[in-house]
N, CA and C atoms as a LAMMPS dump frame, in Angstrom:
ITEM: TIMESTEP
0
ITEM: NUMBER OF ATOMS
615
ITEM: BOX BOUNDS ff ff ff
-5.0000000000000000e+02 5.0000000000000000e+02
-5.0000000000000000e+02 5.0000000000000000e+02
-5.0000000000000000e+02 5.0000000000000000e+02
ITEM: ATOMS id mol type element x y z
1 1 1 N -16.866 4.709 -28.635
2 1 2 C -16.402 6.102 -28.546
3 1 3 C -15.787 6.355 -27.301
4 2 1 N -14.535 6.706 -27.197
5 2 2 C -13.807 7.115 -25.951
6 2 3 C -14.399 8.362 -25.28
7 3 1 N -14.271 8.127 -23.892
8 3 2 C -14.766 9.336 -23.122
9 3 3 C -13.884 10.32 -23.069
10 4 1 N -14.347 11.663 -23.604
11 4 2 C -13.338 12.746 -23.745
12 4 3 C -12.938 13.212 -22.265
13 5 1 N -11.687 13.577 -22.145
14 5 2 C -11.154 13.958 -20.94
15 5 3 C -11.646 15.439 -20.488
16 6 1 N -11.969 15.657 -19.257
17 6 2 C -12.457 17.134 -18.937
18 6 3 C -11.4 18.025 -19.086
19 7 1 N -11.943 19.29 -19.357
20 7 2 C -10.956 20.481 -19.719
21 7 3 C -10.223 20.588 -18.472
22 8 1 N -8.923 21.222 -18.632
23 8 2 C -8.065 21.541 -17.561
24 8 3 C -8.702 22.527 -16.831
25 9 1 N -8.681 22.543 -15.533
26 9 2 C -9.11 23.638 -14.719
27 9 3 C -10.636 23.258 -14.016
28 10 1 N -11.098 22.242 -14.413
29 10 2 C -12.414 21.624 -13.862
30 10 3 C -12.031 20.85 -12.681
31 11 1 N -11.748 21.599 -11.542
32 11 2 C -11.304 20.615 -10.379
33 11 3 C -12.656 20.449 -9.568
34 12 1 N -12.449 19.301 -8.807
35 12 2 C -13.557 18.952 -7.838
36 12 3 C -13.232 19.931 -6.653
37 13 1 N -14.398 20.232 -5.769
38 13 2 C -14.129 20.804 -4.51
39 13 3 C -13.442 20.123 -3.607
40 14 1 N -12.481 20.786 -2.91
41 14 2 C -11.709 20.134 -1.935
42 14 3 C -10.618 19.517 -2.534
43 15 1 N -10.199 19.978 -3.719
44 15 2 C -8.912 19.263 -4.286
45 15 3 C -7.532 19.338 -3.587
46 16 1 N -7.39 20.71 -2.98
47 16 2 C -6.22 20.912 -2.153
48 16 3 C -6.152 20.111 -0.826
49 17 1 N -5.181 19.209 -0.865
50 17 2 C -5.121 18.284 0.27
51 17 3 C -4.163 18.527 1.289
52 18 1 N -4.333 17.947 2.523
53 18 2 C -3.525 18.288 3.673
54 18 3 C -2.172 17.41 3.659
55 19 1 N -1.164 17.867 4.116
56 19 2 C -0.016 17.361 4.308
57 19 3 C -0.065 16.104 5.238
58 20 1 N 0.53 15.03 4.846
59 20 2 C 0.496 13.791 5.756
60 20 3 C 1.78 13.594 6.336
61 21 1 N 1.867 13.851 7.748
62 21 2 C 2.931 13.634 8.206
63 21 3 C 2.672 13.005 9.775
64 22 1 N 2.405 11.621 9.706
65 22 2 C 1.861 11.123 11.04
66 22 3 C 2.937 10.932 12.095
67 23 1 N 2.391 11.142 13.248
68 23 2 C 3.322 10.935 14.49
69 23 3 C 3.483 9.431 14.816
70 24 1 N 4.807 8.977 14.589
71 24 2 C 4.977 7.506 14.865
72 24 3 C 5.309 7.484 16.466
73 25 1 N 4.999 6.044 16.814
74 25 2 C 4.422 4.941 16.011
75 25 3 C 2.912 5.04 16.248
76 26 1 N 2.189 4.311 15.15
77 26 2 C 0.817 4.335 15.134
78 26 3 C 0.495 2.869 15.676
79 27 1 N -0.604 2.86 16.571
80 27 2 C -0.776 1.581 17.226
81 27 3 C -2.115 1.032 16.942
82 28 1 N -2.08 -0.225 16.827
83 28 2 C -3.421 -0.962 16.534
84 28 3 C -3.457 -1.912 17.722
85 29 1 N -4.336 -2.986 17.731
86 29 2 C -4.517 -3.917 18.832
87 29 3 C -3.129 -4.777 19.084
88 30 1 N -2.754 -5.286 18.049
89 30 2 C -1.549 -6.054 18.079
90 30 3 C -0.281 -5.548 17.439
91 31 1 N -0.333 -4.314 16.843
92 31 2 C 0.798 -3.888 16.009
93 31 3 C 1.232 -2.415 16.253
94 32 1 N 2.535 -2.288 15.991
95 32 2 C 3.153 -0.96 15.896
96 32 3 C 3.368 -0.603 14.544
97 33 1 N 3.106 0.476 13.982
98 33 2 C 3.438 0.996 12.624
99 33 3 C 4.282 2.337 12.839
100 34 1 N 5.559 2.116 12.301
101 34 2 C 6.566 3.17 12.399
102 34 3 C 7.387 3.434 11.141
103 35 1 N 8.052 4.535 11.315
104 35 2 C 8.997 4.704 9.987
105 35 3 C 10.083 3.71 10.047
106 36 1 N 10.758 3.464 8.765
107 36 2 C 11.638 2.516 8.667
108 36 3 C 12.898 3.146 8.978
109 37 1 N 13.933 2.4 9.728
110 37 2 C 15.168 2.895 10.132
111 37 3 C 16.366 1.986 9.743
112 38 1 N 17.619 2.393 9.663
113 38 2 C 18.612 1.493 9.208
114 38 3 C 18.663 0.232 9.847
115 39 1 N 18.343 0.003 11.108
116 39 2 C 18.414 -1.286 11.809
117 39 3 C 17.287 -2.091 11.183
118 40 1 N 16.529 -1.889 10.209
119 40 2 C 15.54 -2.775 9.853
120 40 3 C 15.952 -3.611 8.527
121 41 1 N 17.277 -3.58 8.38
122 41 2 C 17.783 -4.262 7.16
123 41 3 C 17.619 -5.726 7.191
124 42 1 N 17.902 -6.365 8.242
125 42 2 C 17.688 -7.837 8.256
126 42 3 C 16.293 -8.324 8.067
127 43 1 N 15.326 -7.591 8.744
128 43 2 C 14.063 -7.856 8.658
129 43 3 C 13.546 -7.635 7.274
130 44 1 N 13.942 -6.642 6.552
131 44 2 C 13.427 -6.279 5.163
132 44 3 C 14.098 -7.412 4.297
133 45 1 N 15.399 -7.55 4.345
134 45 2 C 15.976 -8.676 3.62
135 45 3 C 15.418 -10.025 3.729
136 46 1 N 15.055 -10.388 4.905
137 46 2 C 14.373 -11.584 5.15
138 46 3 C 13.017 -11.785 4.36
139 47 1 N 12.59 -10.588 3.957
140 47 2 C 11.23 -10.539 3.293
141 47 3 C 11.428 -10.555 1.735
142 48 1 N 12.337 -9.684 1.348
143 48 2 C 12.421 -9.343 -0.025
144 48 3 C 13.391 -10.382 -0.865
145 49 1 N 14.094 -11.109 -0.006
146 49 2 C 14.983 -12.09 -0.683
147 49 3 C 14.377 -13.626 -0.885
148 50 1 N 13.155 -13.617 -0.513
149 50 2 C 12.259 -14.835 -0.725
150 50 3 C 11.496 -14.947 -1.906
151 51 1 N 11.917 -16.042 -2.725
152 51 2 C 11.11 -16.084 -4.065
153 51 3 C 9.568 -16.116 -3.77
154 52 1 N 9.143 -16.769 -2.733
155 52 2 C 7.627 -16.988 -2.473
156 52 3 C 7.093 -15.446 -2.186
157 53 1 N 7.753 -14.597 -1.669
158 53 2 C 7.328 -13.199 -1.525
159 53 3 C 7.276 -12.421 -2.67
160 54 1 N 8.178 -12.531 -3.566
161 54 2 C 8.267 -11.722 -4.757
162 54 3 C 7.67 -12.305 -6.106
163 55 1 N 7.036 -13.598 -5.731
164 55 2 C 6.402 -14.248 -6.929
165 55 3 C 5.434 -13.287 -7.688
166 56 1 N 4.528 -12.614 -7.078
167 56 2 C 3.529 -11.695 -7.773
168 56 3 C 3.884 -10.208 -7.771
169 57 1 N 5.099 -10 -7.508
170 57 2 C 5.715 -8.436 -7.52
171 57 3 C 6.438 -8.371 -8.756
172 58 1 N 6.542 -7.126 -9.223
173 58 2 C 7.325 -6.733 -10.406
174 58 3 C 8.794 -7.12 -10.441
175 59 1 N 9.314 -7.036 -9.184
176 59 2 C 10.695 -7.211 -9.053
177 59 3 C 10.982 -8.717 -8.62
178 60 1 N 12.221 -9.219 -8.914
179 60 2 C 12.751 -10.498 -8.497
180 60 3 C 13.301 -10.415 -7.111
181 61 1 N 13.742 -11.449 -6.577
182 61 2 C 14.488 -11.445 -5.226
183 61 3 C 15.6 -10.449 -5.29
184 62 1 N 15.672 -9.695 -4.184
185 62 2 C 16.671 -8.608 -4.079
186 62 3 C 18.07 -9.025 -3.328
187 63 1 N 19.012 -8.522 -3.74
188 63 2 C 20.217 -8.729 -3.284
189 63 3 C 20.555 -7.895 -2.017
190 64 1 N 21.669 -8.114 -1.279
191 64 2 C 21.755 -7.24 -0.033
192 64 3 C 21.911 -5.782 -0.449
193 65 1 N 22.499 -5.523 -1.512
194 65 2 C 22.757 -4.195 -1.95
195 65 3 C 21.461 -3.6 -2.327
196 66 1 N 20.639 -4.447 -3.09
197 66 2 C 19.352 -3.747 -3.509
198 66 3 C 18.46 -3.377 -2.239
199 67 1 N 18.473 -4.328 -1.332
200 67 2 C 17.521 -4.16 -0.146
201 67 3 C 18.176 -3.022 0.704
202 68 1 N 19.321 -2.791 0.763
203 68 2 C 19.875 -1.392 1.24
204 68 3 C 19.404 -0.264 0.665
205 69 1 N 19.349 -0.28 -0.665
206 69 2 C 18.935 0.845 -1.432
207 69 3 C 17.432 1.086 -1.174
208 70 1 N 16.633 -0.086 -1.055
209 70 2 C 15.221 -0.186 -0.815
210 70 3 C 15.064 0.522 0.516
211 71 1 N 15.768 0.154 1.544
212 71 2 C 15.562 0.588 2.81
213 71 3 C 15.896 2.102 2.981
214 72 1 N 16.851 2.477 2.196
215 72 2 C 17.241 3.98 2.191
216 72 3 C 15.989 4.773 1.598
217 73 1 N 15.338 4.243 0.614
218 73 2 C 14.092 4.903 -0.039
219 73 3 C 12.952 4.875 1.008
220 74 1 N 12.876 3.722 1.567
221 74 2 C 11.585 3.636 2.708
222 74 3 C 11.854 4.516 3.75
223 75 1 N 13.143 4.616 4.17
224 75 2 C 13.408 5.401 5.544
225 75 3 C 13.068 6.936 5.121
226 76 1 N 13.314 7.383 3.971
227 76 2 C 13.002 8.657 3.543
228 76 3 C 11.539 8.922 3.34
229 77 1 N 10.687 7.911 3.209
230 77 2 C 9.315 8.142 2.729
231 77 3 C 8.326 8.169 4.024
232 78 1 N 8.4 9.369 4.664
233 78 2 C 7.84 9.537 5.973
234 78 3 C 6.811 10.46 5.895
235 79 1 N 6.608 11.166 4.874
236 79 2 C 5.483 12.296 4.586
237 79 3 C 5.14 12.31 3.291
238 80 1 N 3.943 12.712 3.163
239 80 2 C 3.344 13.009 1.841
240 80 3 C 2.994 14.368 1.807
241 81 1 N 3.689 15.06 0.707
242 81 2 C 3.433 16.577 0.568
243 81 3 C 2.903 16.908 -0.84
244 82 1 N 3.17 15.877 -1.744
245 82 2 C 2.612 16.172 -3.153
246 82 3 C 2.486 14.923 -3.939
247 83 1 N 1.887 15.038 -4.986
248 83 2 C 1.485 13.885 -5.896
249 83 3 C 2.842 13.088 -6.212
250 84 1 N 2.915 11.793 -5.955
251 84 2 C 4.018 10.855 -6.273
252 84 3 C 4.577 10.501 -5.033
253 85 1 N 4.407 11.435 -3.855
254 85 2 C 5.023 10.959 -2.632
255 85 3 C 4.403 9.704 -1.993
256 86 1 N 5.117 9.1 -1.108
257 86 2 C 4.594 7.878 -0.426
258 86 3 C 5.221 7.794 0.952
259 87 1 N 4.135 7.173 1.729
260 87 2 C 4.417 6.996 3.153
261 87 3 C 4.588 5.544 3.236
262 88 1 N 5.831 5.089 3.662
263 88 2 C 6.338 3.68 3.885
264 88 3 C 6.338 3.477 5.412
265 89 1 N 5.675 2.365 5.924
266 89 2 C 5.562 2.065 7.326
267 89 3 C 6.067 0.519 7.622
268 90 1 N 7.096 0.546 8.626
269 90 2 C 7.321 -0.984 9.083
270 90 3 C 6.434 -1.396 10.038
271 91 1 N 5.94 -2.599 9.954
272 91 2 C 5.028 -3.069 10.753
273 91 3 C 5.615 -4.147 11.699
274 92 1 N 5.397 -3.811 13.026
275 92 2 C 6.021 -4.728 14.049
276 92 3 C 5.064 -5.216 15.05
277 93 1 N 5.332 -6.38 15.578
278 93 2 C 4.401 -6.95 16.514
279 93 3 C 4.698 -6.36 17.92
280 94 1 N 3.729 -6.097 18.655
281 94 2 C 3.694 -5.34 19.781
282 94 3 C 4.514 -6.139 20.822
283 95 1 N 4.39 -7.22 21.109
284 95 2 C 5.098 -8.041 22.014
285 95 3 C 6.656 -8.062 21.887
286 96 1 N 7.102 -8.333 20.648
287 96 2 C 8.547 -8.681 20.398
288 96 3 C 9.305 -7.435 19.577
289 97 1 N 8.39 -6.454 19.073
290 97 2 C 8.892 -5.415 18.248
291 97 3 C 9.456 -6.036 16.892
292 98 1 N 9.261 -7.32 16.783
293 98 2 C 9.786 -7.882 15.426
294 98 3 C 8.973 -7.296 14.19
295 99 1 N 9.82 -6.689 13.283
296 99 2 C 9.292 -6.428 12.014
297 99 3 C 8.83 -7.469 11.056
298 100 1 N 7.492 -7.469 10.763
299 100 2 C 7.118 -8.677 9.894
300 100 3 C 6.312 -8.24 8.637
301 101 1 N 6.412 -6.758 8.387
302 101 2 C 5.672 -6.44 7.182
303 101 3 C 6.102 -5.077 6.865
304 102 1 N 5.64 -4.681 5.524
305 102 2 C 5.943 -3.436 4.952
306 102 3 C 4.663 -2.903 4.261
307 103 1 N 4.117 -1.691 4.617
308 103 2 C 2.937 -1.159 4.015
309 103 3 C 3.184 0.071 3.438
310 104 1 N 2.625 0.445 2.401
311 104 2 C 2.848 1.628 1.735
312 104 3 C 1.565 2.473 1.342
313 105 1 N 1.459 3.744 1.44
314 105 2 C 0.382 4.643 0.839
315 105 3 C 1.151 5.527 -0.301
316 106 1 N 0.722 5.611 -1.401
317 106 2 C 1.285 6.616 -2.342
318 106 3 C 0.144 7.614 -2.858
319 107 1 N 0.374 8.779 -2.992
320 107 2 C -0.452 9.765 -3.502
321 107 3 C -0.287 9.764 -4.875
322 108 1 N -1.073 9.155 -5.736
323 108 2 C -0.84 8.876 -7.16
324 108 3 C -1.522 10.035 -8.237
325 109 1 N -2.548 10.848 -7.488
326 109 2 C -3.165 11.783 -8.367
327 109 3 C -3.779 13.05 -7.468
328 110 1 N -3.154 14.186 -7.825
329 110 2 C -3.677 15.349 -7.084
330 110 3 C -4.986 15.707 -7.517
331 111 1 N -5.158 15.786 -8.733
332 111 2 C -6.394 16.382 -9.588
333 111 3 C -7.613 15.519 -8.967
334 112 1 N -7.344 14.021 -9.143
335 112 2 C -8.534 13.267 -8.925
336 112 3 C -8.443 12.682 -7.34
337 113 1 N -7.515 13.204 -6.609
338 113 2 C -7.538 12.82 -5.132
339 113 3 C -7.586 11.401 -5.007
340 114 1 N -6.575 10.8 -5.648
341 114 2 C -6.455 9.311 -5.423
342 114 3 C -5 8.911 -4.986
343 115 1 N -5.112 7.648 -4.482
344 115 2 C -3.777 7.05 -3.876
345 115 3 C -3.906 5.496 -4.037
346 116 1 N -2.772 5.008 -3.76
347 116 2 C -2.674 3.463 -3.837
348 116 3 C -2.036 2.885 -2.591
349 117 1 N -2.475 1.577 -2.269
350 117 2 C -1.908 1.116 -1.153
351 117 3 C -1.179 -0.226 -1.511
352 118 1 N -0.296 -0.667 -0.863
353 118 2 C 0.577 -1.772 -1.065
354 118 3 C 0.814 -2.582 0.238
355 119 1 N 1.205 -3.714 0.326
356 119 2 C 1.594 -4.505 1.452
357 119 3 C 2.374 -5.657 1.11
358 120 1 N 3.395 -5.942 1.924
359 120 2 C 4.217 -7.2 1.796
360 120 3 C 4.573 -7.581 3.079
361 121 1 N 4.24 -8.897 3.511
362 121 2 C 4.488 -9.413 4.729
363 121 3 C 5.372 -10.919 4.703
364 122 1 N 6 -11.053 5.699
365 122 2 C 6.849 -12.227 5.735
366 122 3 C 5.975 -13.491 5.808
367 123 1 N 6.174 -14.524 4.948
368 123 2 C 5.333 -15.745 5.057
369 123 3 C 5.119 -16.35 6.424
370 124 1 N 6.045 -16.183 7.299
371 124 2 C 5.83 -16.864 8.519
372 124 3 C 4.662 -16.351 9.386
373 125 1 N 4.263 -15.052 9.022
374 125 2 C 3.281 -14.375 9.607
375 125 3 C 1.912 -14.231 8.792
376 126 1 N 1.783 -14.899 7.752
377 126 2 C 0.623 -14.837 6.912
378 126 3 C -0.635 -15.524 7.724
379 127 1 N -1.865 -15.171 7.276
380 127 2 C -2.946 -15.835 7.931
381 127 3 C -3.488 -15.377 9.272
382 128 1 N -2.864 -14.342 9.65
383 128 2 C -3.039 -13.832 11.103
384 128 3 C -3.815 -12.622 11.129
385 129 1 N -3.948 -11.943 9.908
386 129 2 C -4.834 -10.729 9.87
387 129 3 C -3.981 -9.533 9.991
388 130 1 N -2.696 -9.749 10.09
389 130 2 C -1.699 -8.507 10.257
390 130 3 C -1.748 -7.475 9.101
391 131 1 N -1.93 -8.05 7.901
392 131 2 C -1.958 -7.115 6.623
393 131 3 C -3.218 -6.292 6.676
394 132 1 N -4.199 -6.939 7.064
395 132 2 C -5.588 -6.137 7.085
396 132 3 C -5.511 -5.209 8.217
397 133 1 N -5.093 -5.582 9.446
398 133 2 C -5.011 -4.725 10.581
399 133 3 C -4.129 -3.43 10.275
400 134 1 N -2.964 -3.583 9.693
401 134 2 C -2.002 -2.559 9.265
402 134 3 C -2.481 -1.612 8.152
403 135 1 N -2.994 -2.238 7.104
404 135 2 C -3.546 -1.443 6.061
405 135 3 C -4.618 -0.575 6.4
406 136 1 N -5.527 -1.083 7.192
407 136 2 C -6.542 -0.249 7.681
408 136 3 C -6.218 1.076 8.274
409 137 1 N -5.004 1.034 8.89
410 137 2 C -4.483 2.344 9.454
411 137 3 C -4.218 3.287 8.293
412 138 1 N -3.49 2.789 7.156
413 138 2 C -3.254 3.578 5.91
414 138 3 C -4.556 4.085 5.362
415 139 1 N -5.592 3.368 5.42
416 139 2 C -6.807 3.937 4.723
417 139 3 C -7.306 5.037 5.461
418 140 1 N -7.322 5.013 6.897
419 140 2 C -7.692 6.045 7.649
420 140 3 C -6.929 7.274 7.566
421 141 1 N -5.522 7.157 7.395
422 141 2 C -4.72 8.161 7.042
423 141 3 C -5.093 8.83 5.743
424 142 1 N -5.283 7.94 4.691
425 142 2 C -5.576 8.593 3.398
426 142 3 C -6.801 9.261 3.474
427 143 1 N -7.966 8.968 4.068
428 143 2 C -9.158 9.581 4.052
429 143 3 C -9.327 10.726 5.061
430 144 1 N -8.934 10.34 6.246
431 144 2 C -8.995 11.444 7.365
432 144 3 C -8.048 12.499 7.272
433 145 1 N -6.903 12.112 7.115
434 145 2 C -5.598 13.187 7.234
435 145 3 C -5.363 13.744 5.858
436 146 1 N -5.152 12.858 4.768
437 146 2 C -4.793 13.408 3.525
438 146 3 C -5.916 13.95 2.798
439 147 1 N -7.118 13.422 2.935
440 147 2 C -8.301 13.89 2.184
441 147 3 C -8.429 13.415 0.824
442 148 1 N -8.033 12.105 0.651
443 148 2 C -8.152 11.422 -0.73
444 148 3 C -9.599 11.113 -0.981
445 149 1 N -10.007 11.018 -2.041
446 149 2 C -11.367 10.639 -2.421
447 149 3 C -11.463 9.13 -2.839
448 150 1 N -10.535 8.488 -3.345
449 150 2 C -10.439 7.128 -3.702
450 150 3 C -9.139 6.524 -3.441
451 151 1 N -9.031 5.315 -2.923
452 151 2 C -7.701 4.631 -2.748
453 151 3 C -8.09 3.068 -3.462
454 152 1 N -7.031 2.706 -4.112
455 152 2 C -6.991 1.478 -4.835
456 152 3 C -5.813 0.622 -4.461
457 153 1 N -5.963 -0.701 -4.886
458 153 2 C -4.898 -1.581 -4.751
459 153 3 C -4.88 -2.496 -5.866
460 154 1 N -3.855 -3.062 -6.199
461 154 2 C -3.59 -3.909 -7.303
462 154 3 C -3.046 -5.222 -6.999
463 155 1 N -3.406 -6.448 -7.53
464 155 2 C -2.856 -7.626 -7.28
465 155 3 C -2.995 -8.547 -8.5
466 156 1 N -1.985 -9.434 -8.745
467 156 2 C -2.14 -10.575 -9.718
468 156 3 C -3.344 -11.398 -9.447
469 157 1 N -4.18 -11.929 -10.453
470 157 2 C -5.258 -12.657 -9.985
471 157 3 C -4.84 -14.021 -9.272
472 158 1 N -3.669 -14.509 -9.372
473 158 2 C -3.406 -15.798 -8.715
474 158 3 C -2.915 -15.453 -7.245
475 159 1 N -2.761 -14.304 -6.948
476 159 2 C -2.426 -13.931 -5.619
477 159 3 C -3.74 -13.654 -4.754
478 160 1 N -4.289 -14.76 -4.425
479 160 2 C -5.622 -14.758 -3.695
480 160 3 C -5.485 -14.166 -2.311
481 161 1 N -4.195 -14.274 -1.609
482 161 2 C -4.173 -13.862 -0.171
483 161 3 C -4.301 -12.322 -0.342
484 162 1 N -3.669 -11.543 -1.11
485 162 2 C -3.708 -10.143 -1.298
486 162 3 C -5.162 -9.689 -1.571
487 163 1 N -5.798 -10.422 -2.527
488 163 2 C -7.156 -10.031 -2.954
489 163 3 C -8.13 -10.169 -1.838
490 164 1 N -7.892 -11.239 -0.817
491 164 2 C -8.664 -11.402 0.245
492 164 3 C -8.478 -10.189 1.379
493 165 1 N -7.133 -9.749 1.44
494 165 2 C -6.934 -8.576 2.411
495 165 3 C -7.79 -7.354 1.921
496 166 1 N -7.854 -7.098 0.628
497 166 2 C -8.465 -5.899 0.012
498 166 3 C -10.017 -5.932 0.292
499 167 1 N -10.402 -7.264 0.107
500 167 2 C -11.915 -7.587 0.297
501 167 3 C -12.269 -7.264 1.801
502 168 1 N -11.417 -7.748 2.781
503 168 2 C -11.642 -7.535 4.226
504 168 3 C -11.543 -6.156 4.475
505 169 1 N -10.92 -5.316 3.854
506 169 2 C -10.77 -3.727 3.983
507 169 3 C -12.05 -3.138 3.548
508 170 1 N -12.896 -3.84 2.951
509 170 2 C -14.042 -3.269 2.293
510 170 3 C -13.9 -2.651 0.833
511 171 1 N -12.87 -2.961 0.334
512 171 2 C -12.65 -2.504 -1.003
513 171 3 C -13.358 -3.343 -2.272
514 172 1 N -13.864 -2.659 -3.112
515 172 2 C -14.614 -3.358 -4.199
516 172 3 C -13.715 -3.783 -5.23
517 173 1 N -14.025 -4.947 -5.883
518 173 2 C -13.299 -5.42 -6.975
519 173 3 C -13.858 -4.642 -8.146
520 174 1 N -12.987 -3.836 -8.92
521 174 2 C -13.451 -3.006 -9.927
522 174 3 C -13.206 -3.504 -11.287
523 175 1 N -12.173 -4.298 -11.184
524 175 2 C -11.615 -4.783 -12.839
525 175 3 C -10.946 -6.036 -12.476
526 176 1 N -10.994 -6.907 -13.661
527 176 2 C -10.064 -8.043 -13.765
528 176 3 C -9.473 -7.85 -15.197
529 177 1 N -8.093 -7.396 -15.261
530 177 2 C -7.588 -7.332 -16.473
531 177 3 C -6.849 -8.538 -16.867
532 178 1 N -7.143 -9.048 -17.991
533 178 2 C -6.666 -10.415 -18.438
534 178 3 C -5.397 -10.285 -19.236
535 179 1 N -4.324 -10.933 -18.764
536 179 2 C -2.922 -10.868 -19.491
537 179 3 C -2.564 -9.53 -20.122
538 180 1 N -2.856 -8.515 -19.23
539 180 2 C -2.51 -7.134 -19.665
540 180 3 C -0.968 -6.702 -19.423
541 181 1 N -0.202 -7.594 -18.913
542 181 2 C 1.243 -7.264 -18.539
543 181 3 C 2.113 -8.481 -18.782
544 182 1 N 3.309 -8.347 -19.456
545 182 2 C 4.08 -9.484 -19.762
546 182 3 C 5.211 -9.203 -18.55
547 183 1 N 5.257 -10.117 -17.647
548 183 2 C 5.989 -9.958 -16.348
549 183 3 C 6.849 -11.317 -16.033
550 184 1 N 7.964 -11.26 -15.778
551 184 2 C 8.856 -12.403 -15.534
552 184 3 C 8.555 -13.443 -16.476
553 185 1 N 8.592 -13.085 -17.667
554 185 2 C 8.569 -14.246 -18.838
555 185 3 C 7.208 -14.824 -18.943
556 186 1 N 6.253 -14.225 -18.609
557 186 2 C 4.882 -14.741 -18.721
558 186 3 C 3.865 -13.583 -18.85
559 187 1 N 2.805 -13.764 -19.361
560 187 2 C 1.743 -12.95 -19.34
561 187 3 C 0.808 -12.862 -18.13
562 188 1 N 0.829 -11.93 -17.377
563 188 2 C 0.119 -11.753 -16.099
564 188 3 C -1.168 -10.941 -16.168
565 189 1 N -2.205 -11.168 -15.369
566 189 2 C -3.303 -10.155 -15.306
567 189 3 C -3.154 -9.202 -14.11
568 190 1 N -4.355 -8.726 -13.727
569 190 2 C -4.289 -7.677 -12.639
570 190 3 C -5.666 -7.578 -12.143
571 191 1 N -5.874 -7.571 -10.855
572 191 2 C -7.223 -7.284 -10.239
573 191 3 C -7.006 -5.829 -9.566
574 192 1 N -8.002 -5.167 -9.798
575 192 2 C -8.066 -3.751 -9.216
576 192 3 C -9.01 -3.597 -8.265
577 193 1 N -8.935 -3.339 -7.041
578 193 2 C -9.716 -3.14 -5.935
579 193 3 C -9.672 -1.684 -5.401
580 194 1 N -10.731 -1.052 -5.032
581 194 2 C -10.977 0.482 -4.579
582 194 3 C -11.939 0.554 -3.608
583 195 1 N -11.835 1.698 -2.872
584 195 2 C -12.795 2.286 -1.96
585 195 3 C -12.777 3.595 -1.951
586 196 1 N -13.99 4.266 -1.938
587 196 2 C -14.237 5.716 -1.875
588 196 3 C -14.301 6.287 -0.527
589 197 1 N -14.022 7.694 -0.284
590 197 2 C -14.007 8.25 0.995
591 197 3 C -15.438 7.874 1.742
592 198 1 N -16.346 8.017 0.958
593 198 2 C -17.72 7.933 1.534
594 198 3 C -18.08 6.448 2.015
595 199 1 N -17.517 5.654 1.165
596 199 2 C -17.898 4.066 1.527
597 199 3 C -16.969 3.785 2.744
598 200 1 N -15.726 4.277 2.873
599 200 2 C -15.092 3.96 4.055
600 200 3 C -15.651 4.636 5.296
601 201 1 N -16.113 5.832 5.055
602 201 2 C -16.871 6.494 6.324
603 201 3 C -18.064 5.684 6.73
604 202 1 N -18.826 5.274 5.749
605 202 2 C -20.082 4.376 6.058
606 202 3 C -19.699 3.236 6.827
607 203 1 N -18.637 2.386 6.327
608 203 2 C -18.21 1.345 7.028
609 203 3 C -17.636 1.557 8.435
610 204 1 N -17.125 2.615 8.686
611 204 2 C -16.617 3.031 9.958
612 204 3 C -17.645 3.309 11.05
613 205 1 N -18.765 3.663 10.596
614 205 2 C -19.813 4.054 11.572
615 205 3 C -20.398 2.799 12.57
């Protein structure tokens, strides 16, 4: 028997969320997180034009024109005001200011106070903890500033590196969907990780 949906209007307390408009750059021990700018084209193209980067993404490798359009979209994604909005941040190394990654927080449900995180990093910089360090900032913004209740992330099961990042962030593996999508000519699965606001706050103590 399917679980019936609650009647419209039964909203949890604190449903109205704050506007998220961070003051850039955001700083960690080794990284600077900032808004994307037109000068980031080369760095973004170096990431999204690689087959090994997009292997477990929905999109194929992107052309220069496609990356320019992607960059325009990311450069506009600086604030979250309503459901569907996203915050895109360029991740740069402190010593050199080289952009090595791309992290995103999207507000996916107003009623249920949920959001999704995503991250993509250049393979030359894998294995150094940059994705974990940067995405932890987005979780803080999601819970402390935006007021979300639950944040989740998704990864193809063979993308073990992304799964490890979410585990290091304290996210629980909630589901393993088996061959639920036909992507790039094959059946692919999906892992779903999530963390609640109270779980995040407990871990931060």
